[in-house]
MARLUMVEX-376203 format. One line per 5 residues: number of its first residue (from 1); their letters; for each residue x, y, z of C-alpha. Coordinates in steps of 0.001 Angstrom, whole numbers, plus 500000, padded with zeros to 6 digits. Layout:
residues N
NUM = a = X/Y/Z ~ ...
This chain:
residues 126
1 = mafvl = 191118/574000/020572 ~ 190371/577434/022051 ~ 190259/578851/025711 ~ 186826/579685/026526 ~ 185119/581589/029286
6 = ndrvk = 181163/581856/029531 ~ 178730/582838/032111 ~ 176179/580600/033779 ~ 177786/577245/032822 ~ 177119/574608/035704
11 = eettt = 176597/571099/035906 ~ 176471/568454/038674 ~ 178657/565234/038968 ~ 178857/562219/041200 ~ 182402/561285/040027
16 = tgtgt = 184832/560118/042562 ~ 188570/560045/042565 ~ 191187/562439/040819 ~ 190461/561717/037306 ~ 188317/563017/034469
21 = isldg = 184934/564255/035788 ~ 181680/562966/034019 ~ 179232/565708/033722 ~ 175598/564956/034544 ~ 173824/567615/032647
26 = avdgf = 173250/571366/033122 ~ 171653/572715/036421 ~ 168166/574320/035746 ~ 168752/577871/034425 ~ 172431/577207/033346
31 = esfvs = 174131/575889/030154 ~ 176077/572610/029894 ~ 179860/572693/029421 ~ 179415/571387/025732 ~ 176960/574315/024967
36 = gigns = 178698/577125/026862 ~ 182351/576153/026416 ~ 182278/573764/023501 ~ 183728/570378/022593 ~ 187486/570234/022877
41 = nntyy = 187896/573537/024292 ~ 189688/574631/027538 ~ 188310/576673/030265 ~ 188732/577594/033919 ~ 186547/575459/036142
46 = aivgg = 185498/574944/039867 ~ 184409/571749/041589 ~ 182636/572005/044883 ~ 181429/569286/047189 ~ 181068/569919/051063
51 = sewev = 184400/570584/052194 ~ 186197/569399/048990 ~ 186996/571898/046369 ~ 189240/572464/043391 ~ 189866/575331/040916
56 = gigtv = 191849/574544/037538 ~ 192039/574337/033872 ~ 190209/571725/031981 ~ 189258/570449/028659 ~ 185498/569743/027780
61 = tdatp = 184698/566635/025618 ~ 181343/565950/023878 ~ 180812/562331/024683 ~ 178269/559959/026530 ~ 178500/561237/029097
66 = dtlsr = 180143/564513/028508 ~ 183277/565033/030414 ~ 185793/567731/031785 ~ 189355/566614/032237 ~ 191325/568216/035066
71 = dtilt = 194373/569293/033064 ~ 196000/571917/035497 ~ 194999/572310/039127 ~ 195380/575987/040184 ~ 194174/575815/043786
76 = ssnsd = 192270/573303/045926 ~ 191482/571914/049238 ~ 194127/569385/048881 ~ 197168/571757/049165 ~ 196647/572804/045615
81 = navnf = 196934/569162/044301 ~ 194196/567315/042514 ~ 191370/566337/045077 ~ 190359/562881/045493 ~ 186749/563453/045502
86 = sagtk = 184596/561249/047680 ~ 181091/560109/046983 ~ 178234/562460/046550 ~ 176951/565192/044295 ~ 179390/567949/043409
91 = svfct = 178698/571263/041592 ~ 180915/571881/038459 ~ 181210/575196/037083 ~ 182917/577608/034749 ~ 184797/580443/036875
96 = lpask = 187381/583087/036534 ~ 190056/582401/039187 ~ 191225/585523/041273 ~ 194735/584633/040513 ~ 194191/585259/036683
101 = tvyid = 192487/588789/037048 ~ 193943/592265/036699 ~ 192559/595017/038420 ~ 193090/598155/040449 ~ 192505/597990/044280
106 = sdgnt = 190960/600753/046460 ~ 194320/602304/046967 ~ 194946/602591/042995 ~ 197419/599934/042929 ~ 197490/597440/040181
111 = vgaas = 197254/593806/041201 ~ 197760/590722/039307 ~ 199351/592682/036369 ~ 202458/591754/034316 ~ 203054/595533/034383
116 = eafai = 201385/598568/035844 ~ 200871/600130/032369 ~ 199021/596828/031108 ~ 196805/596997/034325 ~ 195834/600643/033799
121 = tmats = 195249/600143/030103 ~ 192949/597144/030813 ~ 191097/598882/033945 ~ 190467/602136/031904 ~ 189529/600883/028580
126 = l = 186143/599468/029637
C-alpha cells in the first residue's frame, strides 16, 4: 500500500451515513479513484454535498462497486468529525489539504514547515 496523489480524480456517490463511500464512477473528464490512485492505496480526499463536507485520508478498494474508506478525518463540517452524509449526490475527489502543504507566504515566512530550512529547500528547489 502506497500513499498516492493525482490530479483530476473525481467521482460521485449517493452513499449516506459515516461509513465507507461507494464510488459511482468517474465524472466526465476525470479519472476514477481506482485508475488514478490505485487499489489498496491511500490518498487525501474531499467529499462535498450541499452544506456537508469532509476532507481526510482514505483507502481505495477495487470492488463492485469501488469504494473509498474514510480512515482519518482531517477537517469537516461536523466539527472535524466524520460527517453523517444525508441523501443526495455528493462529489468525491482527490485533494491536497492546505494543512499538509509547505510554502513561503507573501512576507517570506515559512508556513506549515517542520523547519524553516526544510521549507526554503522545498520552495526553492523547483
